[in-house]
C-alpha positions, 0 to 999 in steps of 0.5 A: 480860440485863436488870436489874430496876429496883429495887423495880420489881415484875416480880421480885415476880412471878419470885419468885413463879413460882419458887417454885411451881415449886421446892417443893409449896406448900399456901397463899401470901400475898403481905407486898407483897415477900415470901411467906408461905408454907406447903408441903404438909408443913404448914411456914411460910417465908417467902421473899425475893428476892437476886441472889446466893446466895453474897451470902446465904449470907455474910450469914446465915451468916458475919456473922448466925450463922445456920445454913444448910440449903442446897436441892437447887437453886444458887438456892434457900437456905432459912434458921433465923433464930429459929425461924422459916425465911426463903428466899432465892430467885435471881431473875436481874437483881434489885436491891433497893430502894437502901440506906440507912444508917439511918431510921426509916421501915421499906423494903419488902421487910422482915421481923422475928423475935420474940427474946430479949432475950438473941438481940437483945442478941447480935444487935447485938453481931455486925451491931456486929463485922461492921460491917453498919449498924443502927439500933436503934430502943425504938419504943413502938408495940410491946407491953410497950416490945419493942424493934427492930433495923433492917439490909438485906441487901446480897443484896436 
């Protein structure tokens, strides 16, 4: 089995091709190391690569408390998160970027969601209880003084 290096572009191509083979896609947009796409039924989703669907399920369902919708395949996991749909796609040999405890610069691949202050506080509390490293940032770059929280998916 071939192992792709961390941050390598070859997995990016594999992610796009796997998506196209699985979903009926009307439009797809390359967002760096993730893909935003719209299905032929008009559903908007964001796809990203993982090295383990089981680890992705554990992180998003058990740690973050997201409801789960599993596709017809063991290679795709759809995760609803604060009103958006994310799709974890198993890519053989994928290795994400090296883990970092905390940082002030966003590391790719990265995606985000907007939510209420109550949901945000509950999200951060879940991270703390699970012992997931995160960085809480109050940024003047965010409109209306919004804050953000960065954490890393251990599967990708």
